[in-house]
C-alpha positions as CSV (number, residue, x, y, z in Angstrom):
1,X,73.6,118.2,141.8
2,X,74.1,121.5,143.9
3,X,71.4,124.0,143.0
4,X,73.4,127.4,144.0
5,X,71.4,130.5,145.4
6,X,71.4,133.2,143.1
7,X,70.3,136.8,142.9
8,X,68.3,136.7,139.7
9,X,68.1,135.0,136.3
10,X,71.1,136.5,134.9
11,X,73.5,134.8,137.3
12,X,72.5,131.4,135.9
13,X,75.5,131.0,133.5
14,X,77.8,131.9,136.2
15,X,77.0,128.4,137.7
16,X,78.5,124.8,136.8
17,X,76.2,123.3,134.1
18,X,74.6,120.0,134.3
19,X,74.8,117.7,131.3
20,X,72.3,115.5,129.8
21,X,74.5,112.8,128.3
22,X,72.8,109.3,129.5
23,X,71.7,108.1,126.1
24,X,68.7,105.9,126.3
25,X,66.8,103.0,124.6
26,X,69.1,102.4,121.8
27,X,69.9,105.7,121.2
28,X,73.4,106.5,119.4
29,X,73.8,110.2,119.2
30,X,72.1,113.2,120.8
31,X,72.8,116.8,120.2
32,X,75.2,118.0,123.2
33,X,72.9,119.2,125.8
34,X,73.4,121.2,129.2
35,X,71.7,123.4,131.5
36,X,71.7,125.7,134.8
37,X,69.6,125.7,137.5
38,X,69.4,128.1,140.3
39,X,67.3,129.1,143.2
40,X,66.2,132.6,144.4
41,X,65.0,132.7,148.1
42,X,61.4,134.0,148.2
43,X,61.1,134.0,144.6
44,X,61.5,130.3,142.8
45,X,63.9,128.4,140.7
46,X,65.2,129.5,137.3
47,X,66.3,127.3,134.5
48,X,68.2,127.4,131.4
49,X,68.9,124.7,129.1
50,X,71.2,124.9,126.0
51,X,71.2,122.3,122.9
52,X,74.0,122.5,120.2
53,X,71.7,121.5,117.3
54,X,71.4,123.6,114.2
55,X,67.7,124.4,112.7
56,X,65.8,122.3,115.5
57,X,62.5,120.6,114.6
58,X,60.1,123.1,115.8
59,X,56.4,122.3,114.5
60,X,54.3,123.4,117.4
61,X,53.7,126.9,118.8
62,X,50.4,126.5,120.9
63,X,50.3,126.3,124.8
64,X,50.7,122.7,126.2
65,X,51.0,121.1,122.7
66,X,53.3,118.1,122.2
67,X,56.5,119.3,121.7
68,X,58.4,116.1,122.4
69,X,57.0,115.1,118.7
70,X,59.4,117.9,117.8
71,X,63.1,118.4,119.2
72,X,62.5,119.2,123.0
73,X,64.2,119.8,126.0
74,X,62.7,118.9,129.4
75,X,62.8,119.1,133.2
76,X,60.9,117.2,135.7
77,X,60.8,118.2,139.7
78,X,59.6,116.3,142.7
79,X,59.2,118.2,146.1
80,X,58.5,116.7,149.6
81,X,56.0,118.4,151.7
82,X,53.9,117.4,154.9
83,X,50.9,117.5,152.6
84,X,52.1,114.4,150.7
85,X,54.3,112.8,153.3
86,X,52.3,109.6,153.3
87,X,50.8,109.3,149.7
88,X,52.2,108.9,146.2
89,X,54.1,112.0,145.5
90,X,53.0,114.6,142.9
91,X,55.8,115.7,140.4
92,X,55.9,118.3,137.7
93,X,56.9,118.4,134.0
94,X,58.2,120.9,131.9
95,X,58.8,120.3,128.1
96,X,59.5,123.1,125.5
97,X,60.7,123.2,122.2
98,X,62.7,125.9,120.5
99,X,59.8,128.1,119.3
100,X,59.2,128.6,123.1
101,X,55.9,126.3,123.2
102,X,55.6,124.8,126.6
103,X,54.0,121.9,127.7
104,X,53.6,121.9,131.7
105,X,51.8,119.9,133.8
106,X,51.5,118.0,137.5
107,X,50.4,114.9,138.7
108,X,51.1,111.6,140.2
109,X,51.6,109.1,137.2
110,X,52.0,109.6,133.6
111,X,48.3,109.7,132.9
112,X,45.7,111.6,134.5
113,X,47.8,114.9,134.7
114,X,46.8,118.4,135.4
115,X,47.7,121.1,132.9
116,X,48.9,124.5,133.9
117,X,46.6,127.1,132.7
118,X,47.3,130.3,130.7
119,X,47.7,132.5,133.5
120,X,50.4,130.4,135.0
121,X,52.2,129.9,131.8
122,X,52.8,133.7,131.9
123,X,54.6,133.2,135.3
124,X,56.7,130.7,134.0
125,X,57.8,133.0,131.5
126,X,59.2,130.8,129.1
127,X,61.3,131.8,126.3
128,X,63.6,130.2,123.6
129,X,66.3,131.4,121.4
130,X,67.8,130.0,118.3
131,X,71.3,130.8,117.3
132,X,73.3,129.5,114.2
133,X,74.8,126.3,116.0
134,X,72.5,125.8,119.0
135,X,69.2,126.7,120.7
136,X,68.4,127.5,124.5
137,X,65.3,127.8,126.6
138,X,64.7,129.6,129.8
139,X,61.8,129.3,132.4
140,X,61.1,130.5,136.1
141,X,59.3,128.0,138.4
142,X,57.6,130.3,141.1
143,X,57.7,129.4,144.9
144,X,53.8,130.4,144.7
145,X,53.0,127.8,142.2
146,X,55.0,125.1,144.0
147,X,53.2,125.9,147.2
148,X,49.6,125.9,145.5
149,X,50.5,122.1,144.7
150,X,52.6,121.2,147.7
151,X,51.4,123.4,150.4
152,X,54.1,125.2,152.2
153,X,57.7,124.6,151.5
154,X,60.7,125.4,153.6
155,X,63.4,125.6,150.9
156,X,66.5,127.0,152.1
157,X,70.1,126.0,152.1
158,X,70.6,122.2,152.6
159,X,67.0,121.2,151.3
160,X,66.8,118.7,149.1
161,X,64.3,117.6,146.1
162,X,64.7,115.5,143.0
163,X,64.5,116.1,139.4
164,X,65.5,114.9,136.0
165,X,66.3,116.9,132.7
166,X,65.9,115.1,129.3
167,X,66.7,115.6,125.7
168,X,64.2,114.2,123.3
169,X,62.6,113.7,120.0
170,X,59.7,111.2,119.1
171,X,59.9,112.4,115.4
172,X,61.1,109.3,113.4
173,X,63.9,110.9,111.3
174,X,65.6,112.4,114.4
175,X,64.3,109.9,117.3
176,X,66.5,110.2,120.4
177,X,66.3,110.1,124.2
178,X,68.9,111.3,126.7
179,X,68.7,112.2,130.4
180,X,70.7,113.8,133.1
181,X,70.1,111.0,136.0
182,X,70.0,107.3,134.2
183,X,67.0,105.6,133.6
184,X,67.5,101.9,133.6
185,X,64.3,100.6,132.1
186,X,63.6,98.7,129.0
187,X,60.5,100.7,127.9
188,X,60.8,104.5,126.9
189,X,59.5,106.8,129.6
190,X,60.8,109.8,131.3
191,X,57.7,110.1,133.8
192,X,59.7,107.7,136.5
193,X,60.2,109.7,139.6
194,X,62.1,106.8,141.1
195,X,64.9,107.5,138.5
196,X,64.9,111.2,139.3
197,X,68.5,112.5,140.9
198,X,68.9,114.3,144.1
199,X,69.6,118.0,144.2
200,X,70.6,120.2,147.1
201,X,70.3,123.7,147.6
202,X,73.5,125.5,148.7
203,X,75.1,128.5,149.2
204,X,76.0,131.2,146.7
205,X,79.5,129.7,145.5
206,X,80.0,130.1,141.8
207,X,81.3,127.8,139.3
208,X,82.6,128.1,135.7
209,X,80.4,128.5,132.8
210,X,80.0,126.6,129.1
211,X,79.7,128.1,126.0
């Protein structure tokens, strides 16, 4: 994946979208899901994900609620740093439903994760929008928060990191799982950094949008 350098979040939909189209663990159908990821130097990453799903399941409204039990879109990120070069790396997870309820945490494995506080959630500026035939979610991932976790990060053109993006619902009536980067396990879990895909920060070239 190429992550373009952009000027602001308003430029996101000028980029080429990534698609969350690997159905997992027996899932037959998943609402079409795609997204845009851009990088503003000195500021952070901006993400928008879109799901063509009418009237998405959306019970939860509170910060760090288990939104994966609704219909949710998720983004996981892992960055390398000198601080963690010789230890098991930390990765971040961001999970959001159509109410804009955000579950956000970091840690080295699926259990014992550290949830972000209210002040940090405000910096993520997470929002969601419901339209007639789709819903979308957008958020900001500030460099200041990343460097609090990882220490100094030199993110510029040519820098790489790993990530994955998901569509999920654990609700029995609509249960489904899909990912951007394929996960090859028998047991359902998105908390598998070994299956994250590589992303590289590139220059400011523009791709086509998707509606």
